[in-house]
matplotlib code that plots the C-alpha trace (Angstrom):
import matplotlib.pyplot as plt

x = [91.1, 90.4, 89.5, 86.1, 86.1, 89.4, 90.0, 93.1, 93.4, 96.6, 98.5, 99.8, 102.1, 103.5, 106.8, 108.8, 112.0, 113.9, 115.4, 117.4, 117.4, 113.4, 112.2, 108.8, 107.4, 111.4, 110.2, 108.3, 105.3, 106.4, 103.6, 104.8, 102.1, 102.7, 100.6, 98.9, 100.9, 103.9, 106.4, 109.2, 111.0, 110.3, 113.7, 112.9, 113.1, 110.5, 110.6, 110.2, 108.3, 109.3, 106.8, 106.0, 102.6, 102.6, 98.9, 97.4, 98.4, 96.2, 93.6, 91.1, 90.5, 94.1, 94.2, 94.2, 91.1, 89.3, 90.5, 93.3, 95.4, 94.0, 97.9, 96.6, 93.7, 95.4, 98.2, 95.9, 94.0, 97.1, 98.5, 95.4, 95.7, 98.9, 101.3, 104.4, 103.7, 105.7, 106.1, 105.3, 106.5, 104.9, 106.5, 104.1, 104.6, 104.3, 103.1, 106.8, 106.2, 106.8, 110.3, 111.0, 109.7, 110.8, 114.8, 117.2, 118.8, 122.2, 120.7, 121.8, 118.7, 119.1, 115.3, 113.0, 110.4, 107.2, 105.4, 102.2, 99.9, 102.8, 105.2, 108.5, 109.8, 113.5, 114.0, 115.5, 114.5, 118.1, 118.3, 114.9, 116.1, 119.2, 116.9, 115.2, 118.2, 120.3, 117.6, 114.4, 116.1, 118.3, 115.2, 113.3, 115.9, 116.8, 113.1, 112.0, 112.8, 112.9, 116.0, 119.1, 120.0, 119.0, 117.0, 114.2, 113.9, 111.5, 111.1, 107.7, 105.4, 103.2, 103.5, 106.4, 106.7, 107.0, 109.9, 111.3, 110.9, 113.2, 115.3, 115.9, 117.6, 119.3, 120.9, 121.3, 121.5, 122.9, 119.9, 116.8, 116.0, 112.8, 111.2, 107.4, 106.8, 103.4, 102.4, 105.7, 105.4, 109.0, 107.1, 107.6, 111.4, 110.8, 107.4, 110.1, 112.8, 111.8, 114.4, 114.7, 117.8, 116.3, 115.1, 117.8, 120.1, 117.7, 118.1, 121.5, 122.2, 119.9, 121.7, 125.4, 127.6, 126.4, 122.8, 121.8, 119.6, 120.3, 117.1, 113.3, 111.0, 107.4, 105.8, 102.1, 99.6, 96.3, 95.1, 92.0, 92.1, 95.3, 96.6, 96.9, 100.2, 101.8, 101.1, 103.7, 106.5, 105.5, 105.6, 108.7, 110.9, 110.2, 111.4, 113.7, 115.8, 115.4, 116.8, 120.0, 120.6, 118.2, 116.9, 113.3, 112.3, 113.2, 110.9, 106.6, 104.4, 101.4, 98.2, 94.6, 93.0, 90.2, 92.2, 92.4, 95.6, 94.7, 94.5, 91.8, 93.8, 97.3, 95.2, 94.3, 98.0, 99.3, 97.2, 98.8, 102.6, 102.2, 101.8, 105.6, 107.2, 105.7, 107.2, 104.5, 103.2, 103.9, 102.7]
y = [82.2, 85.4, 84.7, 85.9, 89.6, 89.9, 92.2, 90.7, 89.7, 87.9, 86.1, 87.5, 85.7, 86.7, 86.3, 87.2, 88.9, 89.8, 93.0, 93.1, 97.1, 97.6, 98.4, 95.9, 93.5, 92.7, 89.3, 92.2, 91.1, 91.8, 91.2, 89.9, 90.0, 88.3, 88.9, 86.3, 86.3, 85.6, 82.7, 81.9, 80.5, 83.9, 85.1, 88.5, 89.1, 90.9, 94.5, 94.9, 97.9, 98.0, 100.0, 100.8, 100.2, 97.3, 96.2, 99.1, 98.1, 95.4, 94.5, 96.3, 93.8, 94.5, 98.2, 101.2, 102.9, 99.9, 101.5, 100.1, 101.6, 99.0, 98.1, 94.7, 95.4, 98.4, 96.3, 93.3, 95.9, 97.3, 93.7, 92.8, 96.1, 95.2, 96.9, 94.7, 93.5, 93.8, 92.4, 94.3, 94.4, 95.8, 96.0, 96.3, 99.6, 98.7, 100.7, 102.5, 103.7, 107.4, 106.4, 103.9, 106.0, 109.1, 109.6, 112.3, 112.8, 113.3, 116.3, 116.0, 116.8, 118.2, 117.1, 114.5, 115.9, 116.9, 118.2, 117.2, 116.0, 113.5, 113.8, 113.0, 111.0, 110.0, 109.6, 106.3, 106.3, 105.3, 101.9, 100.9, 101.5, 99.7, 96.8, 96.9, 97.0, 94.3, 92.1, 92.6, 92.8, 90.1, 87.9, 88.7, 88.6, 85.0, 83.3, 85.2, 85.6, 89.1, 91.7, 92.0, 95.3, 98.8, 99.2, 96.3, 98.1, 100.7, 102.6, 103.5, 104.7, 107.6, 110.6, 109.5, 106.6, 109.4, 110.3, 107.6, 106.9, 110.1, 108.4, 105.0, 107.4, 109.6, 106.8, 104.5, 106.1, 102.9, 100.7, 102.4, 103.4, 105.4, 107.0, 107.0, 109.5, 110.2, 113.4, 113.4, 115.1, 117.2, 120.1, 117.9, 119.0, 122.8, 122.7, 121.1, 122.9, 126.3, 126.2, 124.2, 122.8, 119.1, 120.0, 122.0, 118.9, 116.7, 119.3, 119.4, 115.7, 114.8, 117.3, 116.5, 114.4, 111.0, 111.5, 114.1, 112.3, 108.9, 108.4, 109.3, 111.0, 110.9, 113.5, 113.6, 115.3, 115.4, 119.2, 118.7, 119.1, 117.8, 117.2, 120.8, 121.4, 118.5, 120.3, 123.0, 121.0, 118.8, 121.4, 123.2, 120.3, 119.5, 123.1, 123.4, 120.1, 121.7, 124.5, 123.1, 121.1, 117.6, 116.7, 117.6, 114.4, 112.3, 114.8, 114.2, 115.9, 114.4, 117.1, 116.6, 119.4, 116.9, 114.3, 114.3, 112.5, 108.6, 105.5, 106.9, 109.5, 107.0, 104.5, 107.3, 108.1, 105.1, 104.3, 107.2, 106.4, 102.6, 103.8, 105.2, 102.2, 99.8, 99.5, 100.5, 104.1, 107.5, 109.7]
z = [111.0, 113.1, 116.7, 118.2, 118.7, 117.5, 114.3, 113.1, 108.7, 108.0, 110.6, 113.7, 115.3, 119.2, 120.4, 123.8, 123.5, 126.6, 127.3, 130.7, 130.5, 130.3, 134.0, 133.5, 131.1, 130.4, 128.3, 125.6, 123.4, 119.9, 117.4, 114.1, 110.9, 107.9, 105.0, 103.5, 100.4, 102.5, 101.0, 103.0, 99.5, 97.6, 95.9, 96.6, 100.1, 102.0, 103.6, 107.3, 109.1, 112.8, 114.9, 118.5, 120.6, 118.9, 120.8, 119.2, 115.1, 113.9, 116.8, 118.2, 120.9, 122.3, 121.4, 124.2, 122.9, 120.9, 117.6, 115.7, 112.7, 110.5, 109.2, 108.3, 106.4, 105.0, 103.4, 102.5, 100.6, 98.8, 98.1, 95.9, 94.3, 92.9, 95.7, 97.4, 100.6, 103.6, 107.1, 110.1, 113.4, 116.5, 119.9, 122.6, 125.5, 128.6, 131.9, 131.3, 128.2, 128.7, 129.8, 127.2, 124.5, 125.0, 123.6, 124.8, 121.5, 123.6, 126.0, 129.5, 131.6, 134.8, 136.1, 135.2, 131.9, 132.8, 129.9, 127.5, 130.5, 131.1, 134.5, 135.5, 132.3, 132.6, 128.7, 128.2, 124.3, 123.0, 125.6, 123.8, 120.2, 120.8, 122.0, 118.4, 117.1, 119.0, 119.8, 118.0, 114.3, 114.4, 115.5, 112.6, 110.1, 111.4, 111.3, 108.4, 104.5, 105.0, 103.7, 105.8, 104.6, 105.0, 101.7, 103.5, 107.3, 107.6, 111.5, 112.6, 115.3, 116.6, 119.3, 121.3, 119.1, 116.4, 118.3, 118.2, 114.7, 114.4, 116.6, 114.2, 111.9, 114.0, 116.0, 113.0, 109.7, 107.9, 109.4, 108.4, 105.1, 106.2, 109.0, 109.6, 112.4, 113.1, 115.3, 116.2, 119.5, 119.2, 121.0, 124.4, 124.8, 124.7, 126.8, 129.1, 129.6, 127.8, 125.0, 121.4, 121.8, 121.6, 118.7, 117.0, 117.6, 116.1, 112.9, 112.8, 113.0, 110.4, 108.2, 109.2, 106.5, 108.2, 108.0, 105.2, 102.8, 103.8, 104.5, 103.6, 106.8, 106.4, 109.0, 109.8, 111.9, 112.5, 114.0, 116.2, 120.3, 121.8, 118.6, 117.4, 119.2, 117.3, 113.8, 113.7, 114.3, 111.3, 109.3, 111.0, 110.7, 107.1, 106.3, 108.7, 107.1, 103.8, 104.9, 106.2, 102.9, 103.1, 99.6, 99.9, 97.4, 100.4, 103.1, 103.2, 105.1, 105.7, 107.6, 107.6, 110.7, 111.1, 112.8, 116.5, 118.6, 118.2, 116.2, 113.4, 112.7, 112.5, 110.7, 108.0, 107.4, 107.7, 104.7, 102.6, 104.0, 102.9, 99.0, 99.5, 101.4, 98.8, 95.4, 93.3, 93.8, 94.8, 97.5]

ax = plt.figure().add_subplot(projection="3d")
ax.plot(x, y, z, "-o")
ax.set_aspect("equal")
plt.show()
């Protein structure tokens, strides 16, 4: 039953999973969305989509701008049409979001990053990703009927969360089968340091022998207002990966320039991306 003022469809459970490395909110809220057709004893285990900015995913009342991704509504609609269901795990952000969700991708920054209207970012994304893999995933796989191998795990997020989705397959190519990189902020690094060294590191790593063609990646962007600076890199990264040998059948780009940088856009593109997550259909 949906509580008054809330917009959740299905079951949303709240856990607090500790991370000593977080600066604030060490007992971090993790939102676990369970589809209405979930069966704890089903023979085929469920896929899990791990995502960032959890408070924005399922419920307009808890969302940053009062608009949610409508992940719950979207998956429930697809279930009615015969698509496979999935569990979605959203890790809440905190007041330290910029640091927690900005990866360094191995680059040694000489000073904190100032870019994209954010100041003094100290990248801690790698530590956050370790938390996802070492704490959150084991918690979910212990308590729910979900697959415990790569093909059942997807990582996703928007903006800095899109960088984190990229980081997931960058750090753990044998852990995540797919990355959903919505409005990934690849341009942040060039704006901060004046060169594309970090972006180049991403490309070279994702196309090395350990990573190439190991994961499906979906990139998306709007194109309106602030979002306009994200769109060129969404086109560019797919092209650059293909030039280095990444098979195009594992890469998808979704762009609609009428959308701004917000949950309305990401809800739209999640609806499209889920058709690739599910078994039934193709993009």
